[in-house]
C-alpha positions as CSV (number, residue, x, y, z in Angstrom):
1,M,45.7,-121.6,117.4
2,S,49.2,-123.0,118.0
3,G,50.8,-123.4,121.4
4,A,53.4,-120.8,120.5
5,W,50.9,-118.3,119.2
6,N,48.4,-118.5,122.1
7,P,50.6,-117.1,124.9
8,H,51.4,-114.0,122.9
9,A,47.8,-113.5,121.9
10,L,46.8,-113.7,125.6
11,A,49.6,-111.2,126.4
12,V,48.2,-108.7,123.9
13,Q,44.7,-109.1,125.4
14,D,46.1,-108.6,128.9
15,Y,48.0,-105.4,127.8
16,L,44.9,-103.9,126.2
17,E,42.8,-104.7,129.3
18,V,45.4,-102.9,131.5
19,G,45.4,-100.0,129.1
20,N,41.7,-99.7,129.2
21,G,41.7,-99.9,132.9
22,A,44.3,-97.1,133.1
23,I,42.3,-94.8,130.9
24,G,39.0,-95.7,132.5
25,P,35.5,-95.3,131.1
26,S,34.4,-91.8,130.3
27,E,31.5,-92.1,132.8
28,K,33.8,-92.9,135.6
29,R,36.2,-90.1,134.7
30,L,33.4,-87.5,134.7
31,L,32.1,-88.7,138.0
32,G,35.5,-89.4,139.6
33,R,37.1,-87.1,142.2
34,R,39.0,-84.1,140.8
35,W,41.8,-84.9,143.2
36,S,42.4,-88.2,141.6
37,E,42.7,-86.6,138.1
38,I,45.1,-84.0,139.4
39,K,47.2,-86.8,141.1
40,D,47.3,-88.7,137.8
41,W,48.3,-85.6,135.9
42,W,51.1,-84.9,138.4
43,T,52.5,-88.4,138.6
44,G,51.7,-89.6,135.1
45,T,50.6,-93.0,136.4
46,S,47.6,-93.5,134.3
47,I,48.9,-92.2,131.0
48,T,52.2,-94.0,131.4
49,A,50.4,-97.3,132.2
50,A,48.2,-96.8,129.1
51,W,51.1,-96.1,126.8
52,E,53.1,-99.0,128.2
53,S,50.2,-101.3,127.6
54,V,49.6,-100.2,124.0
55,Q,53.3,-100.5,123.2
56,G,53.7,-103.8,125.1
57,A,50.8,-105.2,123.0
58,E,52.6,-104.0,119.9
59,A,55.7,-105.9,121.0
60,E,53.8,-109.1,121.5
61,L,52.1,-108.7,118.1
62,A,55.6,-108.9,116.5
63,E,55.7,-112.6,117.5
64,I,52.3,-113.5,116.0
65,E,51.9,-111.3,113.0
66,S,53.0,-112.2,109.5
67,E,56.5,-111.4,108.5
68,E,55.2,-108.8,106.0
69,H,53.3,-106.9,108.7
70,V,56.3,-107.0,111.0
71,R,58.6,-105.7,108.3
72,S,56.2,-102.8,107.5
73,R,56.7,-101.5,111.1
74,L,60.5,-101.8,111.3
75,P,61.2,-98.3,109.9
76,R,59.0,-96.7,112.5
77,L,60.6,-99.0,115.2
78,W,64.1,-98.0,114.2
79,A,63.3,-94.3,114.1
80,W,61.8,-94.6,117.6
81,M,64.9,-96.4,118.8
82,Q,67.1,-93.6,117.3
83,Q,65.1,-91.1,119.2
84,A,64.8,-92.8,122.6
85,M,68.0,-94.9,122.9
86,T,71.7,-94.2,122.9
87,P,74.0,-95.8,120.2
88,A,75.2,-98.3,122.9
89,E,71.7,-99.3,123.7
90,R,70.8,-99.8,120.0
91,Q,73.9,-101.8,119.3
92,P,72.4,-105.2,120.0
93,Y,69.6,-104.4,117.5
94,K,71.7,-103.2,114.5
95,K,70.4,-106.1,112.5
96,I,67.0,-104.3,112.3
97,E,68.6,-101.5,110.2
98,G,69.8,-104.2,107.8
99,W,66.4,-105.9,107.6
100,I,64.9,-102.5,106.5
101,S,67.3,-102.0,103.7
102,D,67.5,-105.6,102.6
103,R,64.1,-107.4,102.6
104,T,65.7,-110.7,101.5
105,Q,67.3,-111.2,104.9
106,P,65.2,-113.3,107.3
107,I,64.1,-111.5,110.4
108,D,64.2,-112.6,114.0
109,K,60.9,-111.9,115.7
110,A,62.2,-112.6,119.1
111,L,64.9,-109.9,118.6
112,I,62.3,-107.5,117.3
113,R,60.2,-108.1,120.4
114,G,63.2,-107.4,122.6
115,A,63.8,-104.2,120.7
116,Y,60.3,-103.1,121.4
117,Q,60.6,-103.8,125.1
118,D,63.9,-102.0,125.4
119,V,62.8,-98.9,123.5
120,I,59.7,-98.7,125.7
121,R,61.9,-98.7,128.8
122,A,64.2,-96.0,127.3
123,N,61.3,-93.9,126.2
124,N,59.7,-94.1,129.6
125,E,63.0,-92.8,131.2
126,V,62.9,-89.8,128.9
127,Q,59.3,-89.1,129.7
128,A,60.0,-89.5,133.4
129,S,62.8,-86.9,133.2
130,M,60.5,-84.5,131.4
131,R,57.7,-85.0,134.0
132,A,60.0,-84.6,137.0
133,F,61.5,-81.4,135.6
134,R,58.0,-80.0,134.8
135,N,56.8,-80.8,138.3
136,L,59.9,-79.2,139.8
137,L,59.3,-76.0,137.8
138,L,55.7,-75.8,138.9
139,A,56.6,-76.5,142.6
140,V,59.3,-73.9,142.7
141,S,57.0,-71.3,141.0
142,A,54.2,-72.1,143.4
143,G,56.4,-71.9,146.5
144,L,58.0,-68.7,145.4
145,F,54.6,-67.2,144.6
146,L,53.3,-68.0,148.0
147,L,56.4,-66.5,149.6
148,L,56.0,-63.3,147.7
149,V,52.3,-63.0,148.6
150,G,53.2,-63.6,152.2
151,I,55.9,-60.9,152.2
152,G,53.5,-58.5,150.5
153,T,50.7,-59.2,152.9
154,W,53.0,-58.9,155.9
155,H,54.2,-55.5,154.6
156,A,50.6,-54.4,154.0
157,L,49.7,-55.2,157.6
158,N,53.0,-53.9,159.0
159,P,54.5,-51.3,156.6
160,A,57.6,-51.1,158.8
161,F,58.5,-54.6,157.5
162,I,60.6,-53.9,154.3
163,A,59.9,-50.2,154.5
164,L,61.7,-49.4,151.2
165,C,62.5,-45.9,152.5
166,H,65.7,-44.0,151.9
167,D,67.1,-41.2,154.1
168,G,63.7,-40.8,155.9
169,Q,61.8,-40.5,152.6
170,C,59.4,-43.3,151.5
171,P,57.9,-43.9,148.1
172,G,55.2,-41.3,147.3
173,G,56.9,-38.5,149.2
174,S,55.7,-39.8,152.6
175,T,57.8,-40.0,155.7
176,H,56.0,-43.2,156.7
177,P,56.1,-46.6,154.8
178,V,53.1,-47.2,152.5
179,G,51.4,-50.6,152.9
180,E,51.0,-51.4,149.2
181,T,54.6,-50.6,148.1
182,V,55.9,-54.1,148.2
183,F,52.9,-55.4,146.2
184,E,53.5,-52.7,143.6
185,V,57.2,-53.6,143.2
186,E,56.3,-57.3,142.9
187,L,53.6,-56.6,140.3
188,V,55.9,-54.5,138.2
189,G,58.8,-56.9,138.6
190,G,56.5,-59.8,137.7
191,L,55.2,-58.1,134.6
192,A,58.7,-57.4,133.4
193,G,59.7,-61.0,134.1
194,L,56.8,-62.2,132.1
195,L,58.1,-60.4,129.1
196,G,61.1,-62.7,129.2
197,G,58.7,-65.5,128.1
198,A,58.8,-63.9,124.7
199,F,62.3,-65.3,124.2
200,L,61.0,-68.8,124.9
201,L,58.1,-68.4,122.4
202,R,60.6,-67.2,119.8
203,S,62.5,-70.6,119.9
204,F,59.3,-72.7,120.3
205,K,59.1,-74.6,117.0
206,N,57.4,-77.9,117.6
207,P,53.9,-78.8,119.0
208,P,53.7,-79.4,122.7
209,S,54.8,-82.9,123.9
210,R,53.0,-85.1,126.4
211,Y,55.0,-83.3,129.2
212,N,55.4,-79.8,127.9
213,L,57.9,-77.7,129.9
214,L,57.0,-74.3,128.3
215,P,54.1,-73.5,130.8
216,G,56.4,-74.2,133.8
217,Q,59.2,-72.1,132.3
218,I,56.8,-69.2,131.7
219,L,55.2,-69.4,135.1
220,L,58.7,-69.3,136.7
221,K,59.6,-66.0,135.0
222,P,57.1,-63.6,136.6
223,V,57.7,-64.9,140.1
224,A,61.4,-64.9,139.6
225,G,61.1,-61.3,138.3
226,A,59.0,-60.2,141.3
227,A,61.6,-61.8,143.7
228,T,64.5,-60.2,141.8
229,A,62.8,-56.8,141.9
230,I,62.3,-56.9,145.7
231,I,65.9,-58.0,146.4
232,A,67.3,-55.5,143.9
233,I,65.3,-52.6,145.4
234,L,66.5,-53.4,148.9
235,L,70.1,-53.4,147.6
236,L,69.4,-50.2,145.8
237,Q,68.0,-48.5,148.9
238,A,71.1,-49.7,150.8
239,G,73.4,-48.2,148.1
240,V,74.9,-51.5,147.4
241,I,74.1,-51.7,143.6
242,V,74.3,-48.0,142.6
243,E,74.0,-44.6,144.3
244,T,70.9,-42.7,143.4
245,T,69.6,-39.4,144.7
246,D,66.0,-40.2,144.0
247,A,65.7,-43.6,145.6
248,S,62.5,-42.7,147.4
249,S,60.6,-41.6,144.2
250,T,57.8,-44.0,143.3
251,T,58.5,-43.6,139.6
252,T,62.2,-44.4,140.1
253,L,61.4,-47.3,142.4
254,L,59.1,-48.9,140.0
255,G,61.4,-48.2,137.1
256,Y,64.2,-50.1,138.8
257,A,61.7,-52.8,139.7
258,A,60.9,-53.3,136.0
259,L,64.6,-53.2,135.0
260,F,65.6,-55.8,137.6
261,G,62.4,-57.8,137.0
262,F,63.3,-58.3,133.4
263,S,66.9,-59.2,134.4
264,Q,65.6,-62.4,135.9
265,E,66.3,-63.7,132.4
266,L,69.9,-64.1,133.4
267,L,68.9,-66.2,136.5
268,T,66.4,-68.4,134.7
269,R,68.6,-69.0,131.7
270,L,70.1,-72.1,133.3
271,V,66.6,-73.5,133.7
272,D,65.7,-72.7,130.1
273,K,68.9,-74.4,129.0
274,R,68.1,-77.6,130.9
275,A,64.5,-77.6,129.7
276,G,65.7,-77.1,126.1
277,A,68.1,-80.0,126.4
278,L,65.3,-82.3,127.7
279,A,63.0,-81.1,124.9
280,N,65.6,-81.7,122.2
281,E,66.3,-85.2,123.7
282,Q,62.7,-86.0,123.3
283,E,62.1,-84.4,119.9
284,E,65.4,-85.1,118.1
285,G,66.6,-88.2,120.0
286,K,69.6,-89.0,122.1
287,S,71.8,-88.9,119.0
288,S,71.5,-87.5,115.6
289,A,69.6,-89.9,113.3
290,G,70.8,-88.0,110.3
291,K,74.4,-88.5,111.1
292,E,74.0,-92.2,111.7
293,S,72.0,-92.7,108.5
294,G,74.7,-90.9,106.6
295,T,77.4,-93.4,107.8
296,T,75.5,-96.5,106.9
297,A,75.7,-98.2,103.6
């Protein structure tokens, strides 16, 4: 074992030990606290450490493996760099593309090792953005859900709160507010909002990634639909949106709740657009690999 080979071999061993420690033995995971697993899922600490360790070990192997083995992994490395790095970030490593097409050129293992290290960093940045946006969607959905439950409960205990009555007539033909009306409006609005998830499923082409944004997007739609329905019904009762002579009818009320609950699609479209951009960045790369390959000799 040469002096140059030994440090890299030890680095590979250290990376793999860190990766095993991040994953943890199955016995410990089964007996561990549930809160710890939820925290790891939310922060991504363990899975990120595990992936970084495996990829770091692969970078160190580039220094000690034979040239034939290193060359065999160059196409996958370059494809990964096209996916995770911008053209400016890849520029110092353009020689790798030439080494793939011309196997007679000598390779620089130190440069390949640096490419691995930089692509790992760039890939982690993309994953961190996906994870942060996923957590934001879940947090907003949970907060809005709790707010809606609180409003519905308050109305159930005190029907005068958000009475949803019009000209002395309340839903159901009563002259007094009914305690379950707000919950009914929220339920219908939420169901209508959930239908908006069909538009997301229509454009869902690839298998879920490590940080899949689709569940967070779908969870946001029913709570956004319920919130939109409540606000719209209040504006309807006040005559701000449209004048109606039957605003106290339960059927009319729930019909408008469904209509405006589904219209949350207009409000959540910006969220879907941002989520789609992040997903495309992860799946297709920061620039089009096809365009670049078409311009190279």
